[in-house]
C-alpha positions in Angstrom: 8.3 -20.1 2.3 8.0 -23.0 4.6 5.9 -23.1 7.8 8.9 -21.9 9.8 9.4 -18.8 7.6 12.4 -20.1 5.7 12.5 -20.1 1.9 13.1 -23.5 0.4 12.6 -25.8 -2.4 10.4 -28.8 -2.1 11.9 -32.3 -2.6 9.6 -32.8 -5.6 10.8 -29.6 -7.3 14.4 -30.5 -6.6 13.9 -34.0 -8.0 12.2 -32.7 -11.1 15.0 -30.3 -11.8 17.8 -32.8 -11.1 16.3 -35.6 -13.2 14.3 -33.5 -15.7 11.4 -35.6 -14.6 8.1 -33.9 -14.9 5.1 -36.3 -14.6 2.7 -33.5 -15.3 4.5 -32.1 -18.3 1.8 -33.2 -20.8 -1.1 -31.8 -18.7 0.5 -28.8 -16.9 -0.8 -26.3 -19.5 -4.1 -28.2 -20.1 -6.1 -25.7 -18.1 -4.9 -22.9 -20.4 -5.9 -25.1 -23.4 -9.3 -25.8 -21.9 -10.0 -22.1 -21.5 -8.9 -21.3 -25.0 -10.9 -24.2 -26.5 -14.0 -23.2 -24.6 -13.8 -19.6 -25.8 -13.1 -20.5 -29.5 -15.8 -23.2 -29.5 -18.3 -20.6 -28.3 -17.2 -17.9 -30.7 -16.6 -20.2 -33.7 -18.7 -23.3 -33.3 -17.8 -26.0 -35.8 -15.0 -23.9 -37.3 -11.3 -24.1 -36.9 -9.6 -21.0 -35.4 -6.0 -20.0 -35.1 -4.5 -17.0 -33.4 -2.1 -15.0 -35.5 1.4 -15.0 -34.0 1.7 -11.2 -34.2 -1.4 -10.8 -32.1 0.1 -13.2 -29.5 3.3 -11.1 -29.5 1.3 -7.9 -29.0 -0.5 -9.3 -26.0 2.4 -11.4 -24.7 2.6 -9.7 -21.3 -1.0 -10.3 -20.5 -0.9 -13.9 -21.9 2.1 -14.7 -19.7 0.2 -13.4 -16.7 -2.8 -15.6 -17.6 -0.6 -18.7 -18.2 1.2 -18.2 -14.9 -2.2 -17.8 -13.1 -3.7 -20.9 -14.8 -0.7 -23.2 -14.4 -0.5 -25.4 -11.3 3.2 -24.9 -10.6 5.9 -25.6 -13.1 5.8 -22.0 -14.3 9.3 -21.8 -15.7 10.0 -20.0 -19.0 10.3 -23.2 -21.0 7.0 -24.5 -19.8 5.3 -21.2 -20.6 6.8 -21.2 -24.1 5.4 -24.7 -24.5 2.0 -23.4 -23.5 2.3 -20.6 -26.0 3.2 -23.1 -28.7 0.5 -25.7 -27.8 -2.3 -23.5 -26.8 -1.9 -20.5 -29.2 0.3 -22.1 -31.9 2.8 -19.4 -31.4 6.5 -20.4 -31.6 8.2 -17.6 -29.8 11.9 -17.5 -29.2 13.5 -17.4 -25.7 14.7 -13.9 -26.7 11.1 -12.8 -27.0 9.6 -14.5 -23.9 12.3 -14.2 -21.2 12.8 -10.4 -21.5 9.0 -10.0 -21.1 9.0 -12.3 -18.0 11.8 -10.1 -16.5 9.9 -6.9 -17.4 6.8 -8.3 -15.6 9.0 -9.1 -12.6 10.4 -5.6 -12.7 6.9 -4.3 -12.8 6.1 -6.3 -9.6 3.5 -8.4 -11.4 5.5 -11.6 -11.2 7.9 -12.9 -8.6 10.7 -15.2 -9.6 12.0 -18.1 -7.5 15.4 -19.5 -8.4 15.5 -23.3 -8.2 18.6 -25.5 -8.9 18.6 -25.2 -12.7 15.6 -23.0 -13.5 13.5 -20.2 -12.4 9.8 -20.4 -11.6 7.4 -17.5 -11.8 4.3 -16.7 -9.7 2.0 -13.8 -9.6 3.3 -11.4 -7.0 0.1 -9.2 -6.9 -3.1 -10.9 -8.1 -4.9 -7.5 -8.0 -2.4 -5.7 -10.2 -2.2 -8.7 -12.6 -6.0 -8.8 -12.8 -6.2 -5.1 -13.5 -3.6 -5.4 -16.3 -5.5 -8.3 -17.9 -8.8 -6.5 -17.6 -7.4 -3.4 -19.3 -6.1 -5.4 -22.2 -9.4 -7.3 -22.4 -11.4 -4.1 -22.6 -9.1 -2.7 -25.3 -9.4 -5.9 -27.4 -13.1 -6.1 -27.0 -13.6 -2.5 -27.9 -11.4 -2.9 -31.0 -13.4 -6.1 -31.9 -16.6 -4.1 -31.7 -15.2 -1.4 -33.9 -14.3 -4.0 -36.5 -17.7 -5.6 -36.2 -19.5 -2.3 -36.6 -17.3 -1.4 -39.6 -18.4 -4.6 -41.3 -21.9 -3.1 -41.7 -20.3 -0.2 -43.7 -18.4 -2.3 -46.1 
């Protein structure tokens, strides 16, 4: 919304959409990449690491929330799919990603803003999104500790 309470599109957003110009395209997902690189470097120093695509699919809702939160604008589906590909090496189809974005919108976790030729997504409730991500994080950590403990028994 603008200062006078009317919804609108910035001139920069309109120009980007009409010309397909996106000067930040190469760096828009870089914060996501930096977070993933920092975590994997801490957990696996000097080793290569790759997320399995099925794990990405299983956690797609939470990953989309994280990517939207970490992106500085330009949070359209195509850009989020590029982040999933570049950051997590997951090449997911639009038929996988877009329904999840719509479900997150239906759950009031994302709000969608229609622009001229695309839709951008923003977190609609930071607290609910944070709670959802924390729940997923706890479940993944607990499962990881179960695996780790089981290694002693093998």
